[in-house]
N, C-alpha and C positions, 0 to 999 in steps of 0.2 A: 898278842895274837898267836904267837908260836906256843906260848905257855898254855893258852886256851886249847889249842889243838892237841897238845900233849895230854892235857887233863881229859879230853874227850876220848883219846885213844888209850889212855892209861888203864891197865887192868890190875895193877898191883894193889890199888887202894880198895878194890871190891872183892867180895867173896863170890866164888863161882856158885851158880844156882844149884849145882849138885850137892853142896853142903846142906841145903834145905832138906834134901832127901836122905841125908846122912850117908850118902854114897851107897845106898842099898842097890845092889845090882839089878834085882828084879824091877824095882820101882823106877830106876833110871832108864832101863831099857823099855819099860812100858811107855814112858813119856817120849823117849827118842823115836820109838816105832810109830806111836800115834801121830806125833808132830810131822814125821817124815811122810807118812801116808797122806795126811791132810794136805801137806805142801804139794805132793805129787798130784793129788786130786784137784787142788785149786789151779795149779799150773795147766793141767789137762783141760779143765773147764775154760780157762782163759784162752788157750790156743784154739779150742773148739769154737768158741764164740767168734774169735777173730776170723777163723776160716769160714764159718757160716756167713758172716757179714760180707766177706770178700766174694763169696760165691752168689749171694743174692743181692744183686744191684737194685732190685725193686723192693727191697725190704723197708717197711715203714719204720721211722724213728731209729736210724742206725746209730746216732750219737749215744742213745741210752745203752745200746749193746756194748759200745766201746768203753763207756764208763764202768759197766758191770765187769767187763774183762779186766780193766785196770785195777779196780779195788779188790777183785778176787785174787789177782796176781800179787798185790801188796799183802793181802792176808796170808797167802801161801808163804811169802817171804818172811813174815813175822814168825811163822811156825818154824822155819829153818833157823831163824835167830834164836828161838827157844832152845833148839838143840845145841847151837853154838854156845850159848851162855851157860849151859850146864857145866862146861869145862872152862870157858873163857868169858870172864865177866865184862864184855864190851856193852855195858848197859846203855851208854849214850847212843851208840849206833843202833842198838835194838829199839830204843825209844824213838829215835828219829824216824826209823822205818815205820813204827806204829803210828807216829804223827802223820806221816805222809799217807798211810792207809786210812787214817781217820778223816783227813781232808778230802781224799777222793771219795770215801764212803758218804761223807756229808754232802758233797757236790752231787753224787748220784741220787741221794735221797731227795735233795731239792729239785733236781731235774725231773725226777720221775713223777712228782706230784701232779704237775699240769697234764701229764700224759695219761693219768689214770682214767678220766672220762673217755678219752679217745680210745684207749685200749679196751675199756668196757664195751664201747660201741662196735668194736670189731666183731664180725659174725662168729658165732660159735661153730664147732664142728658139725652139729646137727643142722644149723642153718646153711653152712657151706654145702653139706650133703644134699639138702633140699634144692639149693641153687644149682648144684651140679646135675641133679636129676632133671630139673627143669630145662637146663641147658642141653642135656642129652636128648630130652623129648623134642626140643626145638631143632636140634641138629638132625635128629631122625626125620622130623617132619620136613625140614628143609631139603634133606637128601631125597626124600620121597617126591617132593615137589619138583626137584631138579630132574629126577628120573622121568617123571610124567612129562615135564617140559621137553626133555630130550626125545621122548617117544612121540610127543605131539609134533615136535619140529621134524622128526624123521618122517612121520606120516604126511605132514604138509609138504615137505621137500619131495617125497615120492609123487604126490599129486602134481606138484609143479613140474617135476622132471618128466612126468608122463604126458604133459600137455603138448599138443601139436602147435599151440600158439606160443609166441615168444614172450617170456616173462623176465624182466630185468629190473634192477634197482640202481639208482644213482645216489651219490652223496650230494651235499649242497653245492659242490663245485662242478657238478656234471660228470664226475668220474664214475665209471661202472664199478659197482661193488658186488653185484650178483647177476648171473645169467644162467638160464636153464639149458638143458641139452639141445632142445629144439633150436634155440638161438645159435648155439655153437655150430650145429650141423648146417644151418642156413648160411652162415658166413664162412664155413669151412675153416674154422679155427678152434683151438682148444681153449678151455676155460682160463687156464693160466696165461694165455696169450691175450685175452680180452680184458679180464678183471684188472682194474688199476689204470685203465686207459680211457681217453675221452671218446664218446660215441659220435661227436660232432663231425669228425673227419670222415665218417662213413656216409654222411648225408650228402646228397648231390649239391654242389655249390649254389645252384640257382634256388634251392629249396631250404637252405639253412635259415634264412630270415623268417620264413613261414613257421618253422619249428620254434625258433627263438621267440617270436611274437606270441605264440600260444603259451609257452612256458612262462613268459613274463606276465601274462594275463591271469594266471592262476593265483588264487589267494585263499585265505582261510574261509571266506564266505562262498567262494566258487573254486574248489580245489581240483575239479575234474574237467578235462578237455580232450577233444579228439582232433587229430590232424592226419592228413595223408600227404606223403611226399616220396621222392625217389631216393634210393640208396645205390651205392656202387659196390657190387660184389664181384670180385675177380674181373674187374674191368667191364662188368655187365651192369646195365642200369635196370633196376627193378623197382616196382611200386609197392609201398607198404602203408598200412594204416595203423596208427598207434593211439591207444587211450592212455592218457597220462593222469596221475593223481599225486599231488603234493601232500606230504604228511607233515602236520604241524603239532607242536607240543601244546601244553595248557597255556603257555605264555604267547602262543601264536608265532613261535619261532620255527623256521623250516628245519625239519629233522632229516628227511631224505625224500626221494622221488621214486615212485613205482610206476611201471608201465607194462601194458600188455599189447602186443602187436601181432599182425598177421600179414601174409603176402596177399596183395589184392591185384596182382598182375592179370589174372584171368578176368576179373570183373572189369578192370580198366580196359582190357582188350575188347571185351564184349560191348562196353559203353562206346568205345571208339567205332566199333563195327556198326552199332546201331546208329550212331551219329552220321556215319558215312552213308548208311542205307537211307536214313531219314533225309539226308541232303539230296541223294539221288531221287527219291520219291518226291521231295518238295520241288526239285527242278522239273520233274515230269508234270507234277500238279500245276505248276505255274506256267509251263510252256505248252500245255495241252491245248489243241484247237477247239475242243468242246468245252462247254461251261461245266465247271466242277465246283462243288461246295459242300460244306458240312453244316448240318442243322441239328437242333435239339427240339424235343417235344416237351412243352410245359403246359399242363392243364389242357391237353388236346390242341394246343397251338404250336405251330411249327415256327421256331425262331432261328433265323440264319446266324451262324457263328463266323464263318469265313467263306471266301470264294476266291477262285483263281483269277489270273489276269484276264482271260477271255470273258468270264462272267462280270468282272469289274468293268471292262470296257463296254459290255452290253448294257449294264445298268446305267453307266455314265452317259452313253450316247443315245440309247433308245428311250430309256425311261426318265432321263434327266434326274437321276436319283443317286446320291452319294452311296456307294456300296457299303460303307461302314455304318451308315445310319440304318440299323436293322429295323427300327420301328417304322420308318417310312416305307421300306421295302415290304414289311409285313402288311402294312395298311394297303399298299398297292395290290399285293397278291393275296389279300385276306381270303377271298372266296376260293381262289385256286388252291391255296395251302390247306383250306378246310377240306377240300375234296381229296387231297393227298393222304389224309389220315387213314382212310380205309386201305390204301395200298401199303402204307407203312405197317399197319397191323397185320395185313396178309403176309407181309415179309417176315414178321416176327413169328407168326403162327406156323407158316410153312417152312421156316428156317432156310429160305433161299432168296436170291435176288428177285426183284419185281420190276417188270417193264410196263410202262404205260405212256400214253400220249395225252396232251392237253392243249387247250387254246386259251390265250390270254389277250386281253385288249390293252394296248399301251395308252400312254397319255394323249396320243394323236388319234385315238378312237380307231386304230387299225388292229386287225386280228393278227396274232403271231402264234404259230403252231410249233410245239416242242415235243420231242420224245425224251422220256425220263427213265433212267435205270437207277433203282435204289438197291445198294448192296448191303448185305447183312454184316455189320461190324459192331464193335462196342460203341462206336459213334455212327451216326446216320450220314453216310456218304452218298451224294447225289451226282449223277452224270447227266447233263442235259445237252441235247443237240437241237438246233433250230431246223425245222422242216421248211424248206423253201417252197 
């Protein structure tokens, strides 16, 4: 083994390569310079390839580049050995390096064959340029669309912010994600203090179930609903009316909830005032000592609609007629009601109340005299007094 190693390293048995050139200076330096420049170039290419691969982690087929760098490096080394063997005939070492270069070159050639179709399929610079141009057009179009969307959103937000009504949006959990300025002013809070919080805490405790029932009833087929309830603002109870709309996606999953509301305190106050006034008038109507009633005219026939307590007692005791059975009353007073028509028409024509007297015979064949005043209203109000 030792002798074999000595044979490989031995240089005394071989003639230096320079003897083949007869040690002509110009010829020797020509080969030395050429081999040195080739070796430097090969080493530079190898280092450049390795640096390129290390910087491009997304590079396709990196193994091929490593093989190219290896066999080019070996080729450069063989050229250095050519310079060395000009003076020192270490041909075994030179041959070993060439053998290594040959094996790596062969492996590279074998590896590169399957990649040829894939490399051919890679887009050419022209194709890449076309793709880049298309991408630039798409990006420009996308940016333009984005600008238009922002402008549209800005206009929409300006409209929403200028509304006197309250515009809000909730997420699926009922958390506020948007409120307009009108809403902030109404609740005396800033947007940052409202967004991200639950609205339910502002609803009057007695009305929370009413709101929850409406929201639970909304679905993809019936996404819109309206509800009125009270809210607490700075320890003051106010009435609000809200129109809710649930937004669903194509799979009918809830996306968010939008709502538009307004203060209805004035309307509720008016309704309560009207109810109070109606209660007072109804009390007067029911307790009045004179007979009072409301009738309607259908095909020139006077049909009773309602009558007060005095009239009810009169029909019940004198005529033995149930006051709610308007057909029986109409039949009893058919002739009398027919005579009333001219007074009713006079009232409509003159636009003023009409007073008249009449006599009717009851079921006991006794004459009863009445004085009647018909007032001009949207409905026909009659006041009757019995003349003793």
